[in-house]
N, C-alpha and C positions, 0 to 999 in steps of 0.2 A: 530101205530096211532101217529099223530104229537102232539107236545106240544101246550099249550095254548098261545095266543098272550100276554095276561095279565101276565102270568107266565114268559115269556121271558122278558117283560118290567121290571117287578120287579127285575129279576136277573141282567139285564143290569144296572138298577139304583144302585143296591147294589155294583156292581163292580166299577162303576164310582165314587161313594162316597168313597169306600174303597181306591181308587187311589188318592183321594183328588182333583178330577177334576170337574170343572163346565162343563155345557153342551158346552159352547163356547170353553173351553180349549180342550175338547174331539173332538169337531168339527175340531179344528185347527190341532190336532195331527193325526186324522184319515182321514181327507178329506171328511167326511160325514157332511152335513149341520146340524146346531144346531136344525133347525126345524124338520128335519127327525129324529134326536135322540129323540127329545121331543115326536114326534108321536109314536115312538117305545116304549118309556118308559111308555106312557100313554095307550098303547094298541090300538092306533088309526090306526095302519098300519098292513098289513099282515106280516107273517113271512119273515124275510129278505133273500135276495139272499146270496149265499155262498160268493160272492166277498165283499158284504157289511159286512158280519160277519167277514171276514178276515181283512177288514179295521178297524173295531172296535177293534178286538183283537190286532192289531198292535198299535193302538192309546192307548189302555189300558195296553200295554206291558204284556200281559197274557202269562203264561207258558202253556205247552202242556195240562196238566190236566184241567186248567181253560178254555182253548179253547174248550176242549171236553165237559166240563160241559155247556158252553154257547151254543154249538150246540145242546146238549140234551134239554136244555130249549127251544130252538127255534123249534126243529124238533121232539123231543120226542125220538130220538135214536142217538147213537154216531156214526154217519157216515157222511162223507162230501158229499155223493151223495144224501142225503135226501133233502127235501124242494120242493118248487114249481118249475115248469119248468123255465129254464133260458131263458132270452130274450136278444137279441142283443149280443150274444157271438161272439168273434173273430173267423174267419175261421182258419182252421188248417194251421200253417205256413209251408213253404217249408224248408226242411233240407239242401238243396244244394244251398242256396242263394249266389249269387256272385255279385260283383260290387256295384255301387251306393254309393260309399263311400262319395263323395262330398255332395250328396243330404242328406244322413243321418247326416253328420256333420252339415249341414245347419239347419236341423230341430231340432237337439239336442240343438243348441244354443238358440232356441226359447222356449224350455221347461222350466218350472219353472217360469211362469208368476206371476204377482202380483195381488192380489184381486181387487185393485182399478184401474187397468189399463185395456185397451181393451184386451180381450182374443185373443191370436194369432190364426190365421187361415192360413193353408197351402193348396194351390190348386195344386195338382199334375195332369198335363194334358199331352195329347199326343195321338198319333194314337193308334188303336187297336193293342194289342199284345206286348206292351212295358213293361208290368209287373207293371202297376200302382197299382193294388190291392196288388200284392205281396210286393211291396215296402211299401205301407201303413201298411200292417200287420206286416212287419218287424220293422217299426218305433214303432208300438204299443208294440211289444215284447221287443225291446231294451230300451224303456222308461217306462217299467212297474213300476220300482221303483220310478219314478217321479210322478206317478199318483195313490196314495193310494185310491182315491175315485172311482177307477174302469176304465176300458177301454171298450168301447161299439162300436159295429159295426152294421151298417145298410146299406143294399143294396137298393139304390134308384131306381134301374132298369131303368136308364135313356135311355137305348137303346131299351127298350121294346116298343111295340105298345102302351101300356098303362102304363106309369111310375107310381111308387108308389105315391099316393096322399099325399099332404102335411099333411092333417089331420091325416091320418093313420100313417105317419112317426112320427109326434109329439106324437101320442098316444103310439107308441111302445117305443120311447125314454123315455117318462115320466114313463111308467110302468117299464122299465129297471132301472130307477133311483129311484125305490121304492116309487113312488107317488101312493097313494091308488087310485084304480079305481073310488071310490066314490068321490074323490076330483078332478079328472081330468075334466077340463072345457069342455064346449060343442063346442065352436067355435074355428076355427083355430087361430084367433088373440089372444084369451084368452089363448089357449094352448101354443102358442109361447111365450107369456109373462111369463107363468108358467115355461116353460122350461128355459128361461133366468134366472129366479129367483133361480131355483134349481142349475143351473150351476155356478151362481155367488158365491155360498157358498161351492162349492165342487170341489176339485182338481181331475178332471177326463179327460180322452181323448176320443173324439168322432172320429170315422172313418166313414165318409159318402161316401160310395163307389158308383161309376157309376152314378154320377149326370147328369141329362139331361139338366138342365137350371138353371139360376140364381134364377128364381122365385121358383123353387123347393127347393133350398138350403137356401135362405136368411132367412126364418122363423125358421130354425133349428140352426142358429148360435148364440153363446153366445154374450152378449154385453161386459161384463167385467168379470174378475175372473182369477183364477190361473190355469184353465184348458187349453186345446188346442184342436183344431179341424183340422183333415186332410180330405180334400175332394179330390176325384179322379174323373176325367171326361175326355172324349174324346174331349170335347170343352174347349176353353180357359177360359170361364166364365168371360169375360172381364167386365161385369157389376158389379161384386163384388168389393167393394172398401176396401182398407186397408188390403189386403191379400198378403201373399207371394206366388208367382207363381213359380212352378218348372216345366219347360218343359223337359220331359224325352226324351232322345235320345237313339238310339240303343246301345247295349253294345260295348265296345272296343273289337277288335279282340282277344286279349289274354283272356279277360273275357269270350267271347263266347266259346273259346276252353276249358277253365276250366269248364264251365257248362256242355258241352258235355261229358267231361271225368268223371264228377261226376255222370252223369246219366247212361252212358253205358260203360261197361268194355271194349268193343272192341275199344272204342275211347281212352282208356288209355294205350294201348300197345305201346311200344317204336317206332315201325315203322309206326304208323298211323298218325304221326304229320302232314304231308302235306295234307292228305285226310281230317283230322279233320278241318284244316284251310280252306280247300275248302268248306266243308259242312257249316261251320260257315258263309263264304262269301255268299254262295248260299241261306242261310237263311236270309241274309240281317242283320245279328247280332240282329235279333228280338227275344227277350226272348221266346215268345210263339212258334215261329217257331223252335227255338233251342230245346225247351222242347219236342215238338212233334217229331222232328227228332231224338233226343236222345232216346225217348221212343220207337220209331219204331225199332231203332237199338238194344236197350236193350231187347226187347221182341222177337227178332229174332236171336238167338244165332249163327245161321249159317252165318249171314251177317257179313261183315267187313265194316269198315269206307269207304273203296274204293267202295264197293257195293252201299252204301247209296249215296255217292258222284255221282256215275254214274246215279242213279235214279233221283237225283235232277238236274242233268245237262240238262235234257230235259225241256226247259222252258215251253212248252205246257202242261207238266204233273206235274210241280213242285208244284202247289197249291194242286193238288190231293194227291201227296205224303205227303204233310204237313198236314195230317189229320189222327187222330186216335181216336177211341171211339167217344165221344161226343165233341171232340175238333177239330177245323180246322181253319187254318189261313184265308182261303177264307170265311168261315162262320162268323168269327169275323169282317172281312171287310164289309160283307154284312149287318151287323147290322147298321153300320154307313151309308152305301150307302142308306139304306131304309129311312133314315131321310132327304135325300136331296130333294130339290124342283125339279120340272120337268126340268127346265132349267139347273140346276146344274148337274143333271144326264147326260144330253146330253153333257155338257161341260166336265164332268169327263171322259166319255168313248172316246170322240173325242181327248182329250189330249194324248191318247195312240198313236196317229199318230205322235206326235212330236219326231223327230229322236235323238235330243240331250239329254244331262243329265238334263239341266235346260232351262228355257224359260221365256220370258217376256209376258206381257198382249197382245201386238199386235198379236202375233202368235195365241193365244187363240181366239182373236176376228175374225181372218181369218177363223179358224176352225168352228166357230159357226155362222158366218155371222152377228154378232151383234156389237154394238158400244163398245168403250173402257170402258165407265162408267158401262154399263150393265155387260160386261164380268168380270170386276174387282170385282163387287159384287159377281158374281158366284165363282170366284177364292177365295175370302175371305170366302165364305160359305164352300168351300172345306177345306181350312186351318182350319176353326173353328171346323170342324168335324174330323180333323186329317187325311184326305184323301190326303192332299197335304202339302208340307213343304214350308215355306217361306224361300227364299235364299237371304240374304242381304235385301236391301231396297225394290226392286220391281221385284224380280225374284222368280220363283217357281220351285219345283222339286218333283218328285215322290220318295217314297221309292221303292226299286226294286220290292218287292213282291206286293205292291199296283199297280205298273205299270202293272204287269201280270194280276192282277184282273181287271184293266181297259180294258186291251186287251180282256179278256174274255167277259166283258160286251159289248164291241164294236162288237165283232163277233156275239154275240147272239141277240143283239138288233137292228143292222142295216144291211140292205141288202148289198151284195157284191158290187153292182153298186154304192150305196150311199157312201160306204167306199172309193171306187176308186176315185169318183168325189171329195170328201173332201180332200183326200190326194194329188190329182193332183193340186187342188186349193192352198193348203198350199205350195207345192213344187214350183209352179210358183211364188207365192208371195215372198217366201224367196229368190229365185234366182233373180227376178227382183229388189227387194229391195237391194240385195247385189251388183248388177250391178250399180245401182244409187250411192250407197255408195262408191264403189270402184273407180268410175270414178272421184271422187274428187281428187284422187292421179294421174290420168292420164294426161300427158302433153296436150292432145288435148281437155280436158274437164276442170277439176279443179274448178267446181262449180256445183250447184244444178240446174237441169232443171227448166225452168221457170214455167212449168205446173205441177210440182211435188205437189201431194196432198196425200201423203201416210200416213200410220198410225204411222210412225216413224219420229221423228225430225232429219233431216239430213241437217240442215242449215249451218253447218260449217264442215271443214275437221276433226276437233276433234270429233264432234258428229258422223260423218261417221265412223271414225276409232274405236270409242268406240263400236258402234253397231256391226261392223264386228267382233270385238274381242269377245264381249259377246255372239254373236250368232254363233260362229264358228262351234260348233257341229251341229247346225241346218241347216245352209246353206251347210255345207259339206254333211250332210245326204240327203238334197234335191238334191245336185249335183249328188250323187250316184244314187238316185232314177230316176233323169232325164236321166242319162246315161243308166240305165237299161231299161228305157222306150223308148229309141231311139230318144230322143230330142237333137240331135247332135248339132244343131246350138246354142241352148240355153246353152249347156255345154261349147261350145267354147266361146260364148259371155261372160259368167261368168268368165272364166279363163282369157280372155283378159282384162276384166275390173279390175281384181285384180292383174295384172302384177306388177304395181308399188307399190301397197299397200303391196305386198308380201315381199318387202325388209324390212318392219318394223318388221316382225315376221319370218325372214328367218330361225331362229333356229327351227321352228316348222316343224316336219316331214310331216305334212299333205299336204304341198305344192307338195311333190312328187306325191301323189295320185291325187291332182287337175290337174297337168299337164300331168300325165299319162292318165287320163280320157279325157282331152281335146285333147291330141295328137291322141288318138284312135278315138275320135269323128271327128276331123278334117280330118283324113284319109278317112272317109266315105263320106265326102262332096266333091263337085266338084272343089272347089277352092284350088289348090295345094300350092299356096303361103301361104294360111292360115295354111296348114299342116306343111310347113317348119318352120313357126314362132313358132308353138307349139312344134315341135321337139326341137327347140332351148331352149324354156322355160323349157322343161323337162331336158335338159342337165344341165341348171342352178340349177334346184331343186335336181338333183342327186348329184351334187358337194356340193352345199351350204347347203342343207336341210337334205338330206339323208347321207351326208358325205361319198359318194362313188365316188371319183374323177376318178377312172379308168372307171367306167360305164359312168360318165358324159362326159369324153373325147370321148368315142365310140359313144355316142348319138350325141354329137356336130359334129363330123366328118360325121356322117350319114346325119345330117342337112346340112352340107357344101356341100356334094355331090349332094343332091337334089336341093339346091339353085343354084349350078353351072348348073345343068341340066335345071333349069327353067330360068336361066339368071338373077336371083334375086341378085344383087350385095349387096344391104343392108343386106339381111339375110346371105350372105356369110361372111360379116364382123362380124355380131353378132355370127355366128357359130364359127368363129376363136377366137372371144373374149371369148366365153364360154369354148372352148377347152383350151385356155390359162389359164383360171381360174382353170380348172381341172388339168392341168400339174403343175401349180404353187403349188396347194395343194397336189399334188402327189410327190412333191420334184424335179420336172424337170424344174427348173427356166429358164435355157437357152432355152429350147423348148418353154416355155411360152412366153419369150420375143420375139422370132421369130413370134409366132402367133399374139401377140399384134401389132407388127410393121406392119405385113401384114393387120391386121384388120383396123388399122388407115388409111392405104392407100385406102382400099376398101370403108370405111365409108366416107372418103373425096370425093372419086369419085362419090359416090351415093348421096352426099349432105345430108347425115345423120349427122347433126351437134351434135345432142344429143349423138349419139353413139360415135362420134369422140372424143369429149372432155372427155368422161368417160374412154375411152380406153387410152388416154394420161396419165390420172392419174394412171391407172393400170401399165403402163410402168414404171412410177416412183417407184411404189411399188416393181416391180421386180428388178429394179436397186438397191434398198436398200437390197433386199434379196441376190443379187449377190455381195454385199460388195462394191458398187460403189456410195457412198453417194454424192460426188460432182456432178456426172452426174444426180443423182436422184434430187438434188436441182435444177439443171438447167431445168430438165424436168418438175418439179412442177411449176416453174416460167413460163415456156412456156405454160403449160396447163392452168394456171390462166389467162394468156393474151388471149388465144384462147376463153376461156369461155366469157370474156368480149367483144371480137371482133365478135363472131358469134351469130346468132339468135337462141340461145338455150332456150328451154322451161324452165319455172321456176323450176320445180322439178328436171329434169335432171341437171340443172345448180347447184342446191343446193347439189345434190349428187356428182357432179364432183368437186365442190369447197371443200366440206368436205373431199373427198378422197385426193385431191391434198394437202391440208393443213395438213392432217394427215401424208401423206408421207413425206412432207417437215419437219415436226417436228421430224419424225423418222430419217430422213437423218441428221439433225442437231445433234440429240442425238448420232447417230453412229459416227459422226465426233468429238464428245466430246465437242460440243458447247452447254453446258447444259443450261445456262441462256436463250439463244435464243430458244432452243428446248422447254423449259418450257413455254416461252411467246407465241410461235406460237400454242402450244397445247392448252393452256388456251383460246386463241382467237378462236380456232376452235370448242371448246366444245359446245357453244350455237348452232352452225350450226348442229353439230352431234345430239344434243338433239332434234332439230326441225325435222330433217330427220327421226330419230327414229330407225336407223339400229344399232343393238347391236355390230356388227363388228367394225364400226367406233368408237363407244364409247369405246370399249375395247382397240383398238389401242391407242387412246388418253390417256386413264388412264395409259396404260403401259408406254408411253413416259413420262408422268408427274411423275409417280412413279420412273422411272429410273433417271430422271433429279433431282428430290428432294433428292433421295438417294445419288447421286453423289455430290450434293451441301451440304450434311451434314444435311439434313432435314428428318431424318429417321422416326420420328413419323408421319410426314405428308405424307411420301412416302408409308408407310405400307398400309393405307386404299386404296390408288390408285392402288397398285399392287394386293391387294386382290380383288378389284372390277374388275380389268382387267382379273384375272383368272376366275371369275364368268361369265363375259360377253363373254369371248373367248372360254370357255371350251365346249360350246354347238354349236359353230359355225364352220366355215371352215378354220379359220386362225390357223392352227395347229402349225406352227412355232412360231407365236406370243404367243400362249398359253404356249408353252414350255419355251419361254423366260421370260414370266411373272412369271411362277412358279419358275424358277431358280433365278430370281431377288429377289423374296420374300424369298426363302430359304437363299440366301446370306445375306439378311437384318436381318433375324432372327438369323443366325449364328453369325453375327457381334455384 
């Protein structure tokens, strides 16, 4: 039988008076409000919870016997398990918690607020499965000593069809805080005021888990006081003011592996390292997925980490594998999905069509057939619910596992014919937009079509280049889809439109795939002149992008033979030019020079002025490699005169001028004419920057670095040489890359 309330109050008053403490002093030392202490001493409240008793014992500095006696007065027996049922107890913490060190440090800095200042509130938000609740409970465990007034947990059930009502949440918190049921107010507004009054005088921590909206949370927050509140939500809860927001991210790869090893013995064996890393990657480093995967492994002793990896490798089955008992990654995502509006659900599933890693709003608008304003609202709704991640200012991306969930919804909610039509519409839009953007760089175009009214701003060359770079993964995916669908002319048109733009990003290996696909598509079309052009483009990509000069030379000579067969003199010249590039990069400078000389003769005969002046610059480059700087200088001067004399298109002229001046600076450096070399290189740098080709920039930085080092300007030379190594290491100028590395080593050694 429990003790009497009045007997406990008398006992508590005696202990307080014996300690020489006023109610206010005991309130300060225990974290229990003076009002609550007064109610207990006068017998106006029920027997206290165990946590309240512990806080009083701490404030009174009681010994073990005194604590036992106080419990007996409260409950009538000497046992800590007696008393009324506990309310708002913290969930059981996990014993294998990993990571989140920066987040924990950030929250700890907020602990220990001041009674007359706003009570700190932390909102931990992010997609399903990131471990928001686990982190909140960990925070409560690690900060136990900072909150003697108690730590209270309440699940707001924000993802349920019927979240916890505000009035019920207030009632539970007030009861947990030892407010007598007889004194709890009737209305939500009064209860909220009551809660703020209690929290103002009590140093305690509230964990409000799984919040569904700002309206659900706002009445539960303290106004001021020394306590703290941690809110978790899948939503950002952007309407809450004056709070610290922590956006959780997936775990780091090393943390993911550590968690798997802590859960499953098979993941901890020495030879499982690579398989464990693969499992972590396939789980998207999502804590929920990692825990499920680790549990499946731990409960199947016959399995190995390799076995689990193989199960997860099947993308169509991955979400099914990541489910155990009443836990499932797909089920967690489904709770967020159920809260979407009808339009956002359609947008969510159709975004599974996007081939790239990230995307902008225009692609989403094409998928749904809606305007940019409307689709942006839908994208923000997905971000708000954690089903989409904001990437930078105006781009979005899926977490890998959420993408799989979106694909499942797409297959189950839309007919195959609808899916095919939507994907084809997106593919054509991506490729047609890329063609318009790419033609800004083409000699025959160099502007925006007068009738352009697309979703993307492409009013300048820079806007076109930025869009092509940002959407590379998407137009590349669209190109592959068009090739698989047999849209050969569209594939060829795209590759042709991006021919000059490709120089800007020549170090990217995807150009080999672009021109492999266009060459195959052109071979299926009746125009064989088109075919030889794309064979030549592929030769360029093999040498300059894939860095396979032997393959590039073979392809170029295949193009040359077909051009001869067709009587296409212009493409014969280009084939020899690309063969010369391949031989130059393969170390056959003499053979390259012969090819370039033949190419200039053919280009001149064909009236291809653009090709002619560019190959003259290449001849100067080869003469430098052959150690003939005086001849290289003369060739550069001749090339510059020809550029001015011939009707060369603006972008080919810029390319040829930059190349010629770069070769001239190099020749002057090789001749030991360092001041002149530095001057010419510095003058050429703005042109190289405008053209955007990393090879030209790398060559100029190399010459400037060599010149400055020779002129005794070591500190200014070092950044140039380091930048040259960076620019040249991924390109096709292997000899220049080695020269830059050697010059940098010599500078460091000196």
